[in-house]
C-alpha positions as CSV (number, residue, x, y, z in Angstrom):
1,M,61.6,36.5,-10.5
2,C,61.8,36.5,-14.3
3,R,61.9,32.7,-14.3
4,A,58.7,32.6,-12.2
5,I,57.0,34.9,-14.6
6,K,58.0,32.8,-17.6
7,I,56.6,29.6,-15.9
8,L,53.4,31.5,-15.1
9,L,53.0,32.6,-18.7
10,L,53.8,29.1,-20.0
11,T,51.2,27.6,-17.7
12,L,48.6,30.1,-18.9
13,C,49.4,29.3,-22.6
14,L,49.0,25.6,-21.9
15,A,45.7,26.2,-20.1
16,M,44.2,28.4,-22.7
17,P,43.2,25.6,-25.1
18,A,41.4,23.8,-22.2
19,F,39.5,27.0,-21.3
20,A,38.6,27.5,-24.9
21,T,37.3,24.0,-25.2
22,V,35.1,24.5,-22.1
23,L,33.8,27.8,-23.4
24,K,33.2,26.3,-26.9
25,A,31.2,23.5,-25.3
26,Q,29.2,26.1,-23.4
27,E,28.6,27.9,-26.7
28,D,27.9,24.8,-28.8
29,I,25.0,23.5,-26.6
30,H,22.8,26.6,-27.1
31,P,22.3,25.8,-30.8
32,L,21.4,22.3,-29.8
33,I,18.8,23.6,-27.3
34,D,17.4,26.0,-29.9
35,A,17.0,23.1,-32.3
36,L,14.4,21.7,-29.9
37,G,12.0,24.5,-31.0
38,V,12.5,23.9,-34.8
39,G,10.5,21.5,-37.0
40,D,8.0,18.7,-36.1
41,F,8.2,15.8,-33.7
42,P,10.8,13.7,-35.8
43,E,13.1,16.8,-36.0
44,R,12.6,17.3,-32.2
45,E,13.6,13.7,-31.6
46,A,16.8,14.1,-33.6
47,A,17.5,17.3,-31.6
48,I,17.1,15.4,-28.3
49,R,19.5,12.7,-29.5
50,A,22.0,15.3,-30.6
51,L,21.8,17.0,-27.3
52,V,22.4,13.8,-25.4
53,A,25.4,12.9,-27.7
54,S,27.0,16.3,-26.8
55,G,27.8,14.9,-23.3
56,D,27.3,18.3,-21.7
57,S,26.6,18.3,-18.0
58,H,23.5,20.5,-18.4
59,V,21.7,18.0,-20.6
60,S,19.8,16.3,-17.8
61,K,18.4,19.7,-16.6
62,I,17.4,20.7,-20.2
63,L,15.6,17.4,-20.8
64,Q,13.8,17.7,-17.4
65,Q,12.6,21.2,-18.4
66,L,11.4,19.9,-21.7
67,S,9.5,17.1,-20.1
68,D,7.9,19.5,-17.6
69,G,6.7,21.8,-20.4
70,Q,8.9,24.7,-19.2
71,L,10.7,25.4,-22.5
72,F,9.1,28.1,-24.9
73,V,10.0,29.5,-28.3
74,N,8.8,32.4,-30.4
75,S,6.2,31.0,-32.7
76,E,6.6,33.8,-35.2
77,S,10.4,34.3,-35.6
78,G,11.8,31.2,-34.0
79,G,14.9,32.2,-32.1
80,P,16.3,30.9,-28.9
81,V,14.5,28.4,-26.7
82,L,13.8,30.0,-23.3
83,L,12.8,28.8,-19.9
84,Q,9.4,30.2,-18.7
85,G,8.8,31.1,-15.1
86,G,6.6,33.5,-13.2
87,T,2.9,33.1,-13.3
88,E,0.4,32.4,-16.1
89,D,-0.7,36.1,-16.2
90,E,2.9,37.5,-15.8
91,P,5.3,35.0,-17.3
92,T,9.1,35.6,-17.1
93,Y,11.8,34.2,-19.5
94,S,15.4,33.2,-18.8
95,D,18.3,31.3,-20.3
96,P,17.6,27.5,-19.7
97,I,21.3,26.9,-18.7
98,S,22.4,30.0,-16.7
99,G,19.0,31.2,-15.6
100,E,19.8,34.8,-16.5
101,A,16.6,36.8,-17.3
102,V,15.9,37.6,-20.9
103,A,14.3,41.0,-21.5
104,D,12.1,42.2,-24.4
105,V,10.1,39.0,-24.8
106,D,6.5,39.3,-25.9
107,P,4.5,36.5,-24.1
108,D,1.8,36.7,-26.8
109,Y,4.2,35.2,-29.4
110,M,5.8,32.6,-27.1
111,S,4.5,29.0,-27.4
112,K,5.5,25.8,-25.6
113,V,7.9,23.4,-27.1
114,K,5.5,20.4,-27.4
115,I,6.3,16.8,-27.0
116,N,4.2,13.6,-27.5
117,N,4.2,10.2,-25.9
118,S,6.9,9.0,-28.3
119,L,9.2,11.8,-27.3
120,R,8.5,11.3,-23.6
121,G,9.8,7.7,-24.1
122,V,12.9,9.1,-25.9
123,I,13.5,11.6,-23.0
124,S,13.0,8.8,-20.4
125,T,15.5,6.6,-22.1
126,A,17.9,9.5,-22.5
127,M,17.6,10.4,-18.8
128,S,18.4,6.7,-18.0
129,Q,21.5,6.9,-20.2
130,L,22.7,10.0,-18.4
131,T,22.1,8.6,-14.9
132,L,23.3,5.1,-15.5
133,L,26.9,6.1,-14.5
134,S,25.8,8.4,-11.7
135,P,27.6,8.2,-8.4
136,D,24.2,8.1,-6.7
137,R,23.2,4.4,-6.2
138,D,19.4,5.2,-6.3
139,A,19.8,7.2,-9.5
140,R,21.6,4.2,-11.1
141,L,18.9,1.8,-10.0
142,A,16.2,4.0,-11.4
143,A,18.1,4.3,-14.7
144,A,18.5,0.5,-14.9
145,Q,14.8,0.0,-14.2
146,G,14.0,2.5,-16.9
147,L,16.1,0.7,-19.4
148,L,14.5,-2.6,-18.3
149,R,11.1,-1.1,-19.2
150,D,12.1,0.4,-22.5
151,A,14.6,-2.4,-23.5
152,D,15.9,-0.5,-26.5
153,P,18.7,-2.6,-28.1
154,S,20.5,0.6,-29.1
155,N,21.5,1.0,-25.4
156,L,23.3,-2.3,-25.2
157,D,26.8,-0.8,-25.5
158,L,26.1,1.8,-22.9
159,L,24.6,-0.9,-20.6
160,N,27.6,-3.2,-21.0
161,S,30.0,-0.4,-20.1
162,A,27.9,0.5,-17.0
163,L,27.8,-3.2,-16.0
164,A,31.6,-3.4,-16.1
165,E,31.8,-0.7,-13.5
166,E,28.8,-1.6,-11.3
167,K,29.4,-3.0,-7.8
168,D,26.0,-2.9,-6.2
169,L,24.3,-6.3,-6.4
170,E,20.7,-5.1,-6.8
171,V,21.6,-2.5,-9.5
172,K,23.8,-5.1,-11.3
173,D,21.0,-7.6,-11.2
174,T,18.5,-5.1,-12.8
175,M,21.1,-4.2,-15.4
176,E,21.7,-7.8,-16.3
177,A,17.9,-8.3,-16.7
178,A,17.7,-5.2,-18.9
179,R,20.6,-6.5,-21.0
180,A,18.9,-9.9,-21.4
181,V,15.7,-8.3,-22.6
182,M,17.6,-6.1,-25.1
183,T,19.5,-9.2,-26.3
184,L,16.2,-11.0,-27.1
185,K,15.2,-8.0,-29.2
186,S,18.4,-7.6,-31.1
187,D,20.0,-9.6,-33.9
188,V,22.5,-11.9,-32.1
189,N,23.3,-15.5,-32.3
190,A,21.2,-18.3,-30.7
191,E,23.7,-18.9,-27.9
192,D,23.5,-15.3,-26.6
193,K,19.7,-15.4,-26.8
194,K,19.6,-18.7,-24.9
195,A,21.7,-17.1,-22.1
196,A,19.3,-14.2,-22.1
197,V,16.3,-16.5,-21.8
198,D,17.9,-18.3,-18.8
199,T,18.6,-14.9,-17.2
200,I,15.0,-13.7,-17.6
201,A,13.6,-17.1,-16.5
202,G,15.8,-17.0,-13.4
203,R,14.1,-13.8,-12.2
204,G,10.7,-15.4,-12.3
205,G,7.5,-13.5,-11.7
206,R,4.9,-12.0,-14.0
207,N,7.2,-9.6,-15.8
208,A,9.5,-12.5,-16.8
209,L,6.4,-14.4,-18.0
210,T,5.4,-11.5,-20.2
211,I,8.9,-11.0,-21.6
212,L,9.2,-14.7,-22.5
213,T,5.7,-14.9,-24.0
214,T,6.5,-11.9,-26.2
215,A,9.9,-13.4,-27.2
216,M,8.2,-16.6,-28.4
217,A,6.9,-14.9,-31.5
218,T,10.4,-14.0,-32.8
219,A,12.6,-16.6,-31.2
220,P,14.5,-19.1,-33.3
221,E,12.8,-22.5,-33.6
222,E,15.5,-24.2,-31.5
223,L,14.8,-21.8,-28.6
224,K,11.0,-22.1,-28.6
225,V,10.9,-25.4,-26.8
226,E,13.2,-24.1,-24.0
227,I,11.2,-20.8,-23.7
228,Q,8.0,-22.8,-23.5
229,A,9.5,-25.0,-20.7
230,H,10.4,-21.8,-18.8
231,I,6.9,-20.4,-19.3
232,N,5.3,-23.5,-18.0
233,S,7.7,-23.6,-15.0
234,I,6.9,-19.9,-14.2
235,N,3.2,-20.5,-14.5
236,R,3.4,-23.4,-12.0
237,S,5.3,-21.2,-9.6
238,L,2.9,-18.3,-10.0
239,A,-0.1,-20.7,-9.4
240,L,1.6,-21.8,-6.1
241,W,2.3,-18.2,-5.1
242,D,-1.4,-17.3,-5.9
243,V,-2.5,-19.9,-3.4
244,V,-0.1,-18.5,-0.8
245,Q,-1.3,-15.0,-1.6
246,N,-4.9,-16.0,-1.1
247,I,-4.1,-17.6,2.2
248,W,-2.4,-14.3,3.2
249,Y,-5.4,-12.3,2.1
250,G,-7.6,-14.8,4.1
251,L,-5.5,-14.4,7.2
252,S,-5.7,-10.6,6.8
253,L,-9.5,-10.7,6.5
254,G,-9.6,-13.2,9.4
255,S,-7.7,-10.8,11.6
256,V,-10.2,-8.1,10.9
257,L,-13.1,-10.5,11.7
258,L,-11.3,-11.5,14.9
259,L,-11.1,-8.0,16.1
260,A,-14.7,-7.3,15.3
261,A,-15.9,-10.6,16.8
262,I,-13.8,-11.1,19.9
263,G,-15.7,-8.6,22.0
264,L,-19.0,-10.1,20.8
265,A,-17.8,-13.5,21.8
266,I,-17.4,-12.3,25.4
267,T,-20.7,-10.5,25.8
268,F,-22.7,-13.2,23.9
269,G,-20.9,-16.0,25.8
270,V,-21.1,-14.6,29.3
271,M,-24.4,-12.8,29.2
272,G,-26.4,-14.5,26.4
273,V,-27.2,-11.1,25.0
274,I,-27.7,-10.8,21.2
275,N,-26.0,-7.4,20.9
276,M,-27.0,-5.9,17.5
277,A,-25.3,-2.6,18.6
278,H,-21.9,-4.3,18.6
279,G,-21.1,-3.0,15.1
280,E,-21.9,0.6,16.3
281,M,-19.2,0.1,19.0
282,V,-16.8,-0.6,16.2
283,M,-18.0,2.5,14.4
284,I,-17.6,4.7,17.5
285,G,-14.0,3.4,17.9
286,A,-13.3,4.5,14.3
287,Y,-14.7,8.0,14.9
288,T,-12.7,8.3,18.2
289,T,-9.6,7.6,16.0
290,Y,-10.7,10.4,13.7
291,V,-11.2,12.9,16.6
292,V,-7.9,12.0,18.3
293,Q,-6.0,12.3,15.0
294,E,-7.5,15.7,14.2
295,Y,-6.8,17.0,17.7
296,I,-3.2,15.8,17.7
297,A,-2.6,17.2,14.2
298,S,-3.8,20.6,15.3
299,A,-2.4,20.8,18.8
300,F,0.7,18.6,18.6
301,P,1.6,18.3,14.9
302,G,5.0,16.7,15.8
303,L,3.1,13.7,17.3
304,A,0.8,13.2,14.3
305,T,2.7,10.0,13.2
306,Y,2.0,8.4,16.6
307,S,-1.7,9.4,16.8
308,L,-2.8,5.7,16.7
309,A,-0.9,5.1,19.9
310,F,-3.2,7.6,21.6
311,A,-6.3,6.5,19.7
312,V,-6.2,2.9,20.8
313,P,-6.6,3.5,24.6
314,A,-8.9,6.4,23.9
315,A,-11.2,4.3,21.8
316,F,-11.1,1.4,24.4
317,V,-12.0,3.7,27.3
318,F,-14.7,5.7,25.5
319,T,-16.5,2.8,23.8
320,G,-16.2,0.8,27.1
321,F,-17.9,3.7,28.9
322,V,-20.7,3.8,26.2
323,G,-21.1,0.0,26.6
324,L,-21.3,0.3,30.4
325,V,-24.1,3.0,30.0
326,I,-26.0,0.8,27.6
327,E,-25.8,-2.2,29.9
328,R,-26.9,-0.2,33.0
329,L,-29.8,1.6,31.2
330,V,-31.1,-1.2,28.8
331,I,-29.5,-4.6,28.9
332,R,-29.7,-5.3,32.7
333,Y,-33.5,-5.4,32.5
334,L,-33.6,-8.0,29.6
335,Y,-31.4,-10.9,30.8
336,G,-32.9,-14.2,30.0
337,R,-34.9,-12.8,27.1
338,P,-32.5,-13.0,24.1
339,L,-35.1,-12.0,21.5
340,E,-36.0,-8.9,23.4
341,T,-32.3,-8.0,23.7
342,L,-32.0,-8.4,20.0
343,L,-34.8,-5.9,19.4
344,A,-33.6,-3.5,22.1
345,T,-30.0,-3.4,20.9
346,W,-31.1,-3.0,17.3
347,G,-33.0,0.1,18.4
348,V,-29.8,1.3,20.3
349,S,-27.8,0.8,17.1
350,L,-30.2,3.0,15.1
351,I,-29.9,5.7,17.8
352,L,-26.1,5.6,17.8
353,Q,-26.0,5.8,14.0
354,Q,-28.2,8.8,14.0
355,A,-26.3,10.5,16.8
356,V,-23.1,10.1,14.8
357,R,-24.7,11.5,11.7
358,S,-25.9,14.5,13.7
359,V,-22.5,15.2,15.1
360,F,-20.2,14.3,12.2
361,G,-22.5,14.4,9.2
362,P,-23.4,11.5,6.9
363,T,-20.3,11.7,4.7
364,N,-17.2,9.6,5.1
365,R,-14.4,11.0,7.3
366,E,-10.7,10.5,6.4
367,V,-8.4,8.9,8.8
368,R,-4.8,9.1,7.5
369,N,-2.4,6.2,7.6
370,P,0.8,6.9,9.4
371,S,4.0,6.6,7.4
372,W,4.9,3.2,9.0
373,M,1.5,1.7,7.9
374,S,1.7,3.0,4.3
375,G,3.0,1.2,1.2
376,A,3.8,-2.5,0.6
377,F,6.8,-4.8,0.2
378,E,7.5,-8.0,-1.7
379,L,8.3,-11.3,0.1
380,G,9.1,-13.9,-2.5
381,G,6.0,-13.9,-4.7
382,L,3.8,-12.2,-2.0
383,S,2.7,-8.6,-2.0
384,I,2.2,-7.5,1.6
385,T,0.8,-4.2,2.6
386,W,2.1,-2.7,5.8
387,N,-1.4,-1.7,7.2
388,R,-2.7,-5.2,6.9
389,L,0.4,-6.7,8.5
390,W,0.2,-4.3,11.4
391,I,-3.5,-5.1,11.8
392,I,-2.7,-8.8,12.1
393,V,0.0,-8.1,14.7
394,F,-2.4,-5.8,16.6
395,S,-5.3,-8.4,16.5
396,M,-2.9,-11.1,17.8
397,A,-1.7,-8.8,20.6
398,V,-5.3,-8.0,21.6
399,F,-6.1,-11.8,21.6
400,V,-3.2,-12.7,23.8
401,T,-3.8,-9.8,26.2
402,L,-7.5,-10.8,26.5
403,L,-6.6,-14.4,27.0
404,M,-4.1,-13.5,29.8
405,L,-6.8,-11.3,31.4
406,L,-9.3,-14.2,31.4
407,K,-6.8,-16.8,32.6
408,R,-4.6,-14.8,35.1
409,S,-6.8,-12.1,36.7
410,A,-9.5,-12.2,39.4
411,F,-11.9,-10.5,37.1
412,G,-11.3,-13.2,34.4
413,L,-11.8,-15.9,37.0
414,Q,-15.2,-14.4,38.0
415,M,-16.2,-13.9,34.4
416,R,-15.5,-17.6,33.6
417,A,-17.4,-18.6,36.8
418,V,-20.4,-16.7,35.7
419,T,-20.2,-18.1,32.2
420,Q,-20.1,-21.7,33.4
421,N,-22.6,-21.5,36.2
422,R,-24.3,-18.2,37.1
423,R,-26.2,-19.4,40.1
424,M,-23.3,-21.1,41.7
425,A,-21.1,-18.0,41.1
426,S,-23.7,-15.8,42.7
427,S,-23.9,-18.1,45.7
428,M,-20.1,-17.9,46.1
429,G,-20.4,-14.1,46.6
430,I,-19.6,-13.0,43.0
431,R,-21.7,-9.9,42.1
432,T,-22.9,-11.3,38.8
433,G,-24.7,-8.0,37.9
434,W,-21.4,-6.0,38.0
435,V,-19.6,-8.9,36.3
436,D,-22.2,-8.6,33.5
437,A,-21.8,-4.8,33.4
438,F,-18.0,-4.8,33.2
439,T,-18.0,-7.7,30.8
440,F,-20.2,-5.8,28.4
441,A,-18.0,-2.7,28.8
442,L,-14.9,-4.9,28.1
443,G,-16.5,-6.3,24.9
444,S,-17.5,-2.8,23.8
445,G,-14.0,-1.5,24.5
446,I,-12.4,-4.2,22.4
447,A,-14.9,-3.4,19.6
448,G,-13.7,0.2,19.8
449,M,-10.1,-1.0,19.3
450,A,-11.3,-2.9,16.3
451,G,-12.7,0.4,15.0
452,V,-9.2,1.9,15.3
453,A,-7.8,-0.9,13.1
454,L,-10.6,-0.8,10.6
455,S,-10.2,3.0,10.2
456,Q,-6.9,2.2,8.5
457,I,-8.4,0.0,5.8
458,D,-12.1,1.1,5.5
459,N,-14.2,4.2,5.2
460,V,-15.1,5.8,8.5
461,S,-18.9,6.4,8.2
462,P,-22.0,5.9,10.3
463,N,-22.6,2.5,8.5
464,L,-19.1,1.1,9.2
465,G,-20.3,-1.4,11.8
466,Q,-23.1,-2.8,9.7
467,S,-20.5,-4.3,7.4
468,Y,-19.1,-6.6,10.1
469,I,-22.0,-7.4,12.5
470,I,-23.3,-10.4,10.5
471,D,-19.8,-11.8,9.9
472,S,-19.0,-11.4,13.6
473,F,-22.0,-13.4,14.7
474,M,-21.0,-16.1,12.1
475,V,-17.5,-16.3,13.6
476,V,-18.8,-16.5,17.2
477,V,-21.4,-19.2,16.4
478,F,-19.0,-21.2,14.2
479,G,-16.1,-21.1,16.7
480,G,-18.1,-21.7,19.8
481,V,-20.0,-19.2,21.9
482,G,-17.8,-17.5,24.5
483,N,-14.7,-19.4,23.6
484,L,-11.7,-17.2,22.6
485,W,-9.8,-20.0,20.9
486,G,-12.9,-20.9,18.9
487,T,-13.3,-17.2,17.9
488,L,-9.6,-17.2,16.7
489,V,-9.9,-20.4,14.7
490,G,-13.4,-19.4,13.4
491,A,-12.3,-16.0,12.2
492,L,-9.1,-17.1,10.4
493,S,-10.9,-20.1,8.9
494,L,-13.8,-18.0,7.5
495,G,-11.4,-15.4,6.2
496,V,-9.4,-17.9,4.2
497,V,-12.5,-19.7,3.0
498,N,-14.0,-16.4,1.8
499,K,-10.9,-15.5,-0.1
500,F,-10.8,-18.8,-1.9
501,L,-14.5,-18.7,-2.8
502,E,-14.6,-15.1,-4.0
503,P,-12.6,-15.6,-7.3
504,F,-15.1,-18.4,-8.4
505,A,-18.4,-17.3,-6.9
506,G,-18.0,-13.6,-6.4
507,A,-18.1,-11.6,-3.1
508,V,-21.9,-11.8,-2.4
509,L,-22.4,-15.4,-3.5
510,G,-19.2,-16.4,-1.6
511,K,-20.7,-15.0,1.7
512,I,-24.0,-16.9,1.0
513,L,-22.1,-20.1,0.5
514,V,-20.1,-19.6,3.7
515,L,-23.4,-19.0,5.6
516,V,-24.9,-22.2,4.2
517,L,-21.8,-24.1,5.2
518,I,-22.1,-22.7,8.7
519,I,-25.7,-23.7,9.0
520,L,-24.9,-27.2,7.9
521,F,-22.0,-27.3,10.4
522,I,-24.1,-26.2,13.4
523,Q,-26.7,-28.9,12.6
524,K,-23.9,-31.4,13.5
525,R,-22.2,-29.3,16.2
526,P,-24.7,-26.9,17.7
527,R,-22.2,-25.6,20.2
528,G,-19.6,-24.8,17.6
529,L,-16.0,-25.9,17.2
530,F,-15.0,-25.4,20.8
531,A,-18.0,-25.8,23.1
532,L,-17.8,-24.3,26.6
533,K,-18.0,-26.7,29.5
534,G,-20.0,-26.2,32.7
535,R,-23.2,-27.4,34.4
536,A,-25.2,-24.4,33.4
537,V,-23.8,-24.3,29.9
538,E,-24.5,-28.0,29.3
539,A,-27.9,-28.0,30.9
């Protein structure tokens, strides 16, 4: 028993210095925190560096509080730096480490520990230092990216020690890039700088180009030729990626034009109706998306992310019904008189616009992007947004579905028969009037689905359809009236051409040039790229 007591006492004696060191560290950090409230910005910077050098585990929290403007000090007597909480009218004060409330503090004499942009940079670098060895992979990556931005050569030793321990390839790659940039800024030999130049050039991209261009001013003469060669190589690569990026933007715009024009290609091709209200069908589809999203958000908030899945069929059915009503009440009496259909449908478009203004108001309505359609990702040198990618996928799915409907269904067979020879189709027992009605409803329903897609990239307003009606007619005429493949090729071609003309001619002049080119084209091929075949069509 006595021996056990002796061992216990000996253990306590050995542990006392360790406990004392911990307590001392806890006590020592408070004067370092209080130093943040003393002096001007240079003194505050020195206090931040001293705080970081202490190695205390609470330093990250203190620096975050300082960055967020939560640390206050008595402007009259100085004293301890405290953490402010509560409200603006009734503030409370506590110890920044323990969080224990501090009483008898007069808020009238408390002022914020201020920082400027320079100190924010110091804090950001310090936070990077503290998280560079964090067990959290994302924290280490963020710290490495912060060091890459700041590239302070004084952090080289810290970065080298972190690199020796790092196992994650992406984090290690970012750290090596940061080390290369720091090396270029530091006083090292030419060989180390050459290795740093090679590392940066290997990453490519505009950031590498900026770094190398900046390094040219201070680089040794023997390195300038190599740096310039890397700059030229990166410029060539970026020029190539810019071409690919423009093609992607063109395909993205082309997919939007395809969605807007594909319904028009059907109605114009089958019925010969110049439907100026087609853009309003697109607009109605966008507003249907808004209504469905608002209803689901209020009635079934758990399904809000999937509201577009409900909006697509709803927009198709509703706009198809509106199209059917317009055909039965107006269009059916004007077949064979295209100019009159133009005037009549223009009047219908004005009525629909005013109806929407009366119901929803003239201001834009917000349709939120679901999480899976938000943000962007990098693919090589391309920047691809998720909403544009999904719209391309959606437009291709609509195109394939419509193609299968026309080629594989009885309704599609009847529609093609009416398109190629209306009189012969009628003599074979096809009710051409109902084919016209349901064809117009189908084209309107597809325009409604186009509105669902456009609500994700454009403002939902009563004028939404007006932005696409002229482009839709250009696509249909260029591709070939009534031909789906022609509409696809025409939409994608015009989208790409537009995106290549815009940087040189501007958006408006670019559209004028495209219109002139189409006019010249149809002088040579009046039926478009892919002309329909049939006795009535060719007559």
